[in-house]
N, C-alpha and C positions, 0 to 999 in steps of 0.2 A: 632835788629836782632841778634847781637853778643851774647847777654845774652841768647836768646832762643836757639841758637846753642850749647851753653855750657850746658844748663840744660837738653835738651831733651835726649841726649845720656845717661845721668846719670839715668833718669827715665827708659830708655829702659833696662838697665842691672839689675835693681832691680826685684826680684821675686815678684809674687802676694802675697806670704806669708809675705814678708817684708813690703809690702804696706797695709796689712790688708786683708779685705774680698775680695776674688776674685769674678769675675762675676758669675762663676759657683756655688758659695756658696749663691747667692741671689735667693731665691725661687720665687721672684715676678718680675723677669725680663720680663716675658711675659706680664705684665701689662704696660710695656713701649711701646708695639705695640699698638699705640694709637687707631686705628680704627679696630683692629682685631675682628672677631665675638666673640671669647672667652672673650676678654677684655670688649666688649660692653655688653655681657650677664652679666658679673660681675657687671658692672655699673647699668644695669637695675634692678638687684636684690636688690642692696643696695639703689638705689633711691626709690624703692617701700617701703622699711622699713622706710626711712626718711619721705616720704609722709604720710604713715599710722600713724606715730607718731606725726608729726608736723601739718599736714593739717587737721587732725581730731580734733585738739584742738579747743575749742569754740572761741578762740581769733583769730584764723587764718584768717577767712573771714573778720572780721572787720579790722584787720591789713592790709590785702591785699587791701581792698577797699580804706582805707585811704591813703596807700602808692601810689596806682595808681592815686587817685584823686589829690594828691599833685604833682606827677610827670607830669600829663597831664593837669593841671589847665590852663585855658585860661588867667588868670590874671598874669601869670609869665611874667617877663621882657624879651621881645625878644631881645637877645643880638646882637648888631649891628656890622657890618664890613663896612668900607669905600671901595667901589669898583665900577669901571666903571661909575663914576659920581653920584652914588646913595648909598643907604644903603641896604646891604644884610643881611639876617638872615637865619639860619637853624633851623627849627621848627618841633617839634614832639608833637603830642597830641593823644587823644584816637581814632581819626579817621585816623590819619596819623602816625602810629607807627614807621615806618622807616624814615619818615620825608619829609618835603618840603624845598627845597632851593628856597628862594623868595626874592623879592626886592621892594623897594619903594624909594621915594625921601627923602632928609634930612628934608625938610619942612613938609612933611606928617608924617615922623617918629616922629617929635616933638609933633604931635597931640595925643590925648588920645587913639584913635583907628585908627592906620594907615591903609591905603588901600594897601594891599599887592598884588603883581602880582607873580604868581608861575613861577619859572624858570625851576625847575626840581622836579617831584614827584617821590621819590625813591620807594615808595610802588607800584605805577603804573608801573614803570620800571621793578621792580622785578617780578611782576605778568606777564607782557608781555614777559619777557625773561625766565621765569621759574627759577629764581634765588632768593636766600635769601640775596638780596643786603643790605649792611650797608654802610652808607655815611662815607667817610674818608677824605673829604675835597677837596678844589679846589685851584689850583695854576694858577694864571692869569698873563699874560704877561704885565708888566708895560711898558710905562705909561698909555696906553689906557685901559688896562685890559678888552679887548673884547674877546680875545681868552684865554680859560682856559683848563687846564688838570684836569679832575675830577677823583678822586680816589675812587674806590668801593671795598668793601671786601665781600667775600662770607661767611655770617654767623658771621662776626665780627672778624675774624682772622687778624693778622697783615699784612699778605701777601695781596697785592692789585693788581688790574689792573687799568690802567689809559687810558682815552680816551678824545679826544679833543672836546670842546664845544664852540659854537659861541654865545655870549650873544646878539649880534645884531639880530640874527635869532632865538634865543631861541631854539636851536637844536644842536645835535651832528654834527660835521663836517663830511660830506661824504668823505670817503677815507682820513680822517685826521690822525693825529698822534694817534697811539694806542700802548700801552705797555702791553703785556700779564702779567697774574698773576705771581707775584714773590715778593721777598723782594726788592721793588723798592726804588731807590733814584734818583731824577731827578730835573732839573730846566730848564727854558727857557733861551736860549742864545740870540735868536732873533726870529722873526716870523716864520722863516724857519728852525730853528735848536734847538734841545734839547740836553742838556748834561745829559747822562743817565748812571746809574750804575745798572746792573741787572744780572740775571743768563743767560748769552747770549747763552751758549751751553748746559745747563742742568748740567754742572759740574763747574760752575764759581761762587761758593759761598765759603766763608771762612769756617774754622772750627766752627766759631760762627754762621754760617747760613746767612751771609750778603754778598752782592756783593762787589767785589774788583777791577773790571775792568770798567773804565769810557770810554765811546765812545760818539762821536758826531753823532746824528741821524738827517738826513736831510729830509725835506719834500719831499714826493713823492718817496722816496727810501725805500726798505725793510730793516728791522733791520739787516739782514745779510750783508748789504753794509755799515753799520755804521763804521766810522773811529775811531780807537783806539787812545786815548789821554794819558792814564795813567793806570798803572797796579801796584797794591799793592802785598801783599803776602797772601797766604792761612792762615798763622798764625795771620794775622791782624784780628781785629773785622770787618773792612770793609773800603771802600773808598767811600766818599760821595761828590757829586758836589753841588755847590750853586752859584747863581749869585746875588750879592747885588747891589741895585740901590738906589740912593737918589733922593730927590725932584728936584734937579737941573740937572738931566740927566746923572750923573756920574754912572759908573758901575765898579764892581770888581768881576771877575770870580775866584772862589776858588775851590780847590780840597782838601778835608780833609782826610788824611790817619789815621784812628783811630788804633793805635797800641794796645791799650786796651780801657776800657771804659773812662779813664781819661787822657791818654797820646796820643797825636796826632801830626802829622806833617801837616802843612798847606802849600799848593802850590798855587802860583798865575798863572793863566792860561792866556797866551797871544797867540792868534792864536792856534798853535799846540804845544806850548812850555810851560812847567810847571816848574816854578822856586820856590825853597823853600823860604818861608817867615821866617825871623829870629826872631820868637817869641818863648817863652817857650812852652814846650810840654803840660803843663797844663795851656793853655790859648786858648781863642776862639775869632775869629773875629765875633762880634755879630751883627754889624749894619754898615750902611754907611749914613753919614749925612753931608751936606755942604762941600763935598770934603774931608771928614775925615773918616778913618776907625776906628771903635770903638772896642777896645779889652778889654775883661774881663780876669782878672788874677786869677788863683787858686794856684799860687806859686809866690815867690818873683822873680823879674826880675831886674837884674843889667845891665844897658845898658847906653852908652853915659855919663858915670860918675854919674849916678843917680840910686838908688835902689827904685823900686816901690814894695810895699809890697803886699802879697797875699790878694785877696779880692778886690783889687782896680780896677778902670776902667781908661784906658788910650786911647789917640787918636793918630793916625798916619796920617800925611799928605798924601793924596792919590797920588798926582803927584810924590812925592818923593818915596813913596812905590813902585810904578810901575817902576820908573826909576832904582831902586836898591833894590829889596826885601831883600837883605842880609845886608843892612846897614840902620838901623832904628833909629829915634830920637823921642821917644814918649813924649807926653805931658800929665800930670796928669789931669784927669777930676774929679775923686772922690776917696777918700780913706776912709775906714771904721774906726770908733772908736772901742773901745774894746767890745761894746755890739751891734755892727752894722753888717749887712750883706746885700749883693746885692740880690735882689729877682726877678728882671726882667729888660729888656732893650727894649725900643721902640723908634721910631722916627716919627716926623712929617716932614713937608717940610724942615724946617731949625732949628729944635729944637731936642735935645736929652732928652729922658725921662727915668729916673731911678726910679724903685720901690725898696725901701729898707726896712729893718727891723731894729727897735731899741727895744731891749728886747722883740722881737716877736710881736711888734706892727708896723703897716705899715706907710710909708711915700712915697710921690711921689715928685720927684724933676725935675724941668725943667732947662736944661742947654742951654745957648746960646753961640755959638762960637764967640770969640772976635778977633779983628784984629791982636792982638799980638800973636795969637796962643793959648791963654789960654781960660778959660771957665767961664762964669758968671752963678751962680746958684740961683734959686728961689724955695722955698718950696711951693707946691700948697696947698691952704687953704682947707683942708678936715678935717673931724672929727678925734679926737684923739682916741687912744686905740681901733682901729678897723683894720681889714685886708683891705688894700687899693691896688688897681691895675689899670693898663691901660687896658681897654676892647678893644679899637680900636684907631688907630691914622691915620690921613690922610696925605699922602705924597704929596698932591697937595695944602695943606693949613696947618695951624697950629691947626686945629680943632682936638679935642680928646674926647673920652668917658672914664670916670673913674668910678670905682666901690668902694663901701664901704659896709662892712658887718661885723657882729659879731655873737657870739653864740646866742644872744637874740635880735639882730638888723637885721631885714630883709634887703636884698640888696637894695641899692639906686644907680641909674645910673645918673651920672653927665655929662654935656657937658661943655667944657671949651676951651679957646684959650691958647695954650702952650706958646705964646708970651706975654700973659697977664693973668696969672693964679691966680690972687688974689681972684677972686670970681666965682668959678664954679657954674653953674646953675643945681639944682636938677631937673632932667627931668622925671624920672620914678621911682616908688617905688614898691617893692614887698609887697603885703599885708601880714600881719602876718598870719602864718600858724598854730600857736598854742598860747595858753594863757601863756605869759611869765610874767604876772603881779606880780607873787609871786616868781620869780626866780632871782638869782643873779650870777655874774661871779666873781671868785676870782683867783688870781695867787699866787702860793706858790712855795717853793723850797724844794727839797729833797737832802740829802747828799749821794752821791754814794760811792762806796767802796774805791775810791782813794781820797775822800774828796771834789770832785768837786760838786758844787751846780747845780742841774738839775731842771729847771723851769717846772711847769705844771699848766694848767688851770683846775678849777673845776666849773661846772655849776650845781647849786642846788637850792632847795627851800629856801626862807629866813627863814622859820621856821624849817629847818632840825635839828633834834636832834643829838647831838654829842655823840651818844652811840653805833656807829658801825652798826646801823640797816638799813641804807639807801642802797637799791639796786643800784649798781654803775657799769656803763660801762666805761672801760678805753681802750684807743687806742694809738698807736704810730707807727712810721715807721722806723726811725733809719737807714737810708742808702742813698747812692748815692747823698749826699749833697742836699737832697730834704727837704725843710722847711715845717713844719706843722704849720699852722696859724689858728686863729679863723675863723669859717665859719658858716653860717646860714643853718641849716638842718631842714626843715619842718618835715621830717619823724622822726628824733630823738626827736624833740620837741613834736610832737603829740603822738607818740607811746611810748615814754619813760619818758620824763620830765613831761608831763601832768599827768602821772600815779604815780608820786612821786619819780621817779628815778633820780640819779645824773649822770653826764657825765664828763669824764676826758680826756684831751688831754695832753700827755707828750712830752716835747721837748728834747728827749734823744739824745746823741751823735750819730754820723753817718749821721745826717741831716745837713742842711745848715743854721740853725737859727742864728748861730754866726760865719758864714764864713767858709773858707776852713779848718781851724784847728779843728773846731768842728766835721767836717766830718772825717778828717784824723786820729783823735784820735782812731777810731775803725776799721781801715782798716786791712784786712788780719788776721794774727794771734793775732792782738790786739783787736779782735772783742768782746771778753768777756766783755769788759767794757760797751759796748752797752747794753748787757743783764743785767749787774749789775745795770746800770742806771734805767732800766725799773723796776727791782725788788725793787730798792730803792724808787721809787715813790709809788709802791704798799704798801710797808712797812710804808711809811710816811702817806699815807691815813689811815692806821690802827692806827698809833700812834696819829694822830689828831682826831681819832674816827669818821671820816667822814663815813667810812664803815668798813667792816671786811672781812676776807677770805670767810666766808659763803655767803656774799652778793656781792662779787666782781667778775665781769665777764670781760673778755678782748677779743678784736678782732683786726685783722689786715690782710692785703692782700699783696700778692707778697713777697717782702722782709719783709714786715710786717707779712706775713704768716709764714716766717721762724722765726721771732721774737716770734710769738705765739707758734710755735713748740718747740723752745728752752725753753721758759718760762714754758711750760707744763712739759717738761722733767726735768728741773733743779729746778723749784720752784713750784711744784704742790700744796704745802701746802698754797700758797698765794691766790689761786683762786678757785672758785667753778664752773666756766663756761668759756669755751674758744671756740671762733669761728675762724677757720683757713681757710682763703680764698685764692684761686688761688696761692698756696704757693710753696716755695722751701723747701724741707725737706730732700732729699737725697743729702747731700753735698759732698759725695764721688763720685757719678756718675753724678754730676751736669753738667759737660762738655759734657756728652753724651746725654743730654735730652734737646730738643728744643733749645733755644738760650743761654743755660747755659755757653758755652765757652766764651761768650762775656763779662762776669762779673768777670773775673779773676782779673781785676784791683781792684775790690771791695773786693772779698772773698779770693783771692790768688789762686794758681794753685796746686791742690792736686797731680797732676801727675808729677810735676817738682820740688816741694819744700818740703823736708821732714818735715820742721817745720809747714808748712801749713797743710800737711797731718796729722801730729800728733794732731794739734789743732782740726781739724774737726772730727777726729776719736773719740775724747772724747766729741764733742759738737753737731755733726749732729743729728737731732732729729730721723731720721729713724734708724740710727745705735745704738742709745742710749736709745730707749724704753726698759724697763725691764719687763720680765715676772713676774707677781705678783706685779707690781708696782701699787701704789695707786695714780691714776690720775683723774682729773675731766673728765667727759664724754664729749668729744669735739664734736662740730658740724663742719664738714669738707665740704667745698664748693669749687667746681672748675667747669671748662667748657671744653667740648671736643674740642672746636675750639680754645682753648688757645694755640697759637703757639709761645708764649713768654716764660713763665715758663713751660708750658705744664701741662696736668692733671696727668702725670705719678707720680709726687711727692706725690700728695694727695692720689692717688690710692694705692700706695705701703705702705704708712704710715698707711692707714686704714686696708689694708690686714695684715700688721704686728700686728696691734692691735687685729684684729680678731683671728690671730694665737695664741696670748697670752691670749685670753679670756677677753680682755679689752673692756668695753662698748664704743660705739661711734655712731654718726649719720653721714651719708655720702650722699651728693647730688651733682650730676654732670649735669649741664645744657648742652644740646647737641649743643647749639649755644652760642654766647656771646663774644668769644675771651677772651682777658685778662681783663675781667670785669664781671659785675653781669648779663648782658644779652644783647641781640641784640636789644631790644626795651623796652619800659616802662613796658609792661606787664610781661616780663621775669624778669626785675629788681624788680618789685613789689613782685613777688613770692619769690625771694631771701630775700628781706627785711622782708616780713611777716614771712617766716620760721625762720629767725634769731631772730626776736623779740619774737616769740612764744618760741623758745628755751631759750632765756635769761629770759623771764617771768617765765617759768617753773622752771628754776634753781635758780633764784635770788629773785623772788617775792612770789612764792607759799610757 
């Protein structure tokens, strides 16, 4: 807080001229009024142009049909979750576009065709209530997991409402807990109490749009009677409650005050008292197992005479933690090697499961707590050179479901015992969705502007000619320590690879593929290196004669949409097609649009730091489009219901292109939230439009 108090007055005294473009100089501010009639009329007119261009193409209908068929296929693996003594699954298909929440037994799930019992039909609920409900998950009270808070979104936006459901009665609880639509964060304290962070008065959101006041809500009492437990600051990202439980009945109630997207303070809640936990600000209490709290570190931690390096996982004795949260003695669980990164944390009844990456290939490790406080590790026997993960873990046993997949390897679901992980049983297989018999995957490295080697994957035909003629799609994300790993995409395989195209996934900095340092290399005003990494991969593809600028197209969404916008403005000569999805593009006004203020830990604060302002003034795509510039004609996609990045960025960027007489295609789905659509049909439209666009630009 002290730093913020120093910086804000400085920003206040600087004139708009000193800070660059003033609000009054932006002719497209009116497009930030998300649902205004004028803005929606603009959207409708530009949607019509995109539909007339893309959906009239002879390839559109076959692409749409194939994409929908793949997305709704009955032979998909129904991904499981252990809950209430059975196996639960959320399922969408052509008949149930919004989905069924359903259950079966573990024994029946093991069969080829499980007999499912519907718990909640989201399509039927929406029809009955006249709402466009989208499933956003269920939070069930352990250990019985009979009472659940079900979260629903109107049209796919991040904001949700939550209502209580009884699995024993298969019905919503009459006069049960109900949390009205908001940016909610909540957890069960016990059967009669919830810990809730929400917009209590209509004015209780931070500048980032998230709640910062946590209260205890009691059964049978109105929300107005909730007891306040903790209050953060308007300048925070938000305050979020959680209650961790392990398979032995231990609990740990936490309140996390997120100061920005990566720095937070964690408090241990005991009754009505919140005591600060003495862990670093770039650390998270991720799980509870066998009476130990598991902490993942994104910065070095020197404590009790030992330094644990960033990227490590440590454990804290729960009894000692509760006795004195300010005096901690961690035990090392796992430390990464130079090419390793943590990718996920799960727990069974008494085992800790870590999903890790080694040179962007997956591993899953099972850790057993030992009597001396240390941990014994076993690597689970799964195939090499694939993306591996824990699909579900049971807190009442050591049973777990694991997944393995690759660009050309359809997903396999395994079942295993975390206490005896030597031989997982392959339980279910996704049938191949495209012919990969003539394809191969290779991993290369490009050299970035500072000499760093940037790995990337290329999926292509074995008989590909190295003459630059191969139509190629390239994607990356490059932000928020999010790792991009190989995955099986039936749509990409069927609609692109089968037609002779190649596919590239770049592991540029900003992600988490090689731990916290890989991410931190591109924070704030250092972000240009991320864009240099991406350009370096494109140049390397050309140097290897895999493709050429004429045949290279790129796409990305959200932070990846910002990457696309920067690539288009800075390196237009490297690409012939660009799809910009649900993007950030106006980095000067980012804090004024949707949840933009919450990401200042990633991008910096243009309103408080002159160096950050100077960087984005020369880098922000919206501000750096040039009249008369020679750019690829982009396909820009967003959704009206996106309350995360917001559709405003995409709209303003397209309007600026139109002002400059630059060609573009723009399509805005009126539902879908921060994604491609609220259901499979809407997603299939987006997939088909994008593939028509790339086919026209790169294959014709």
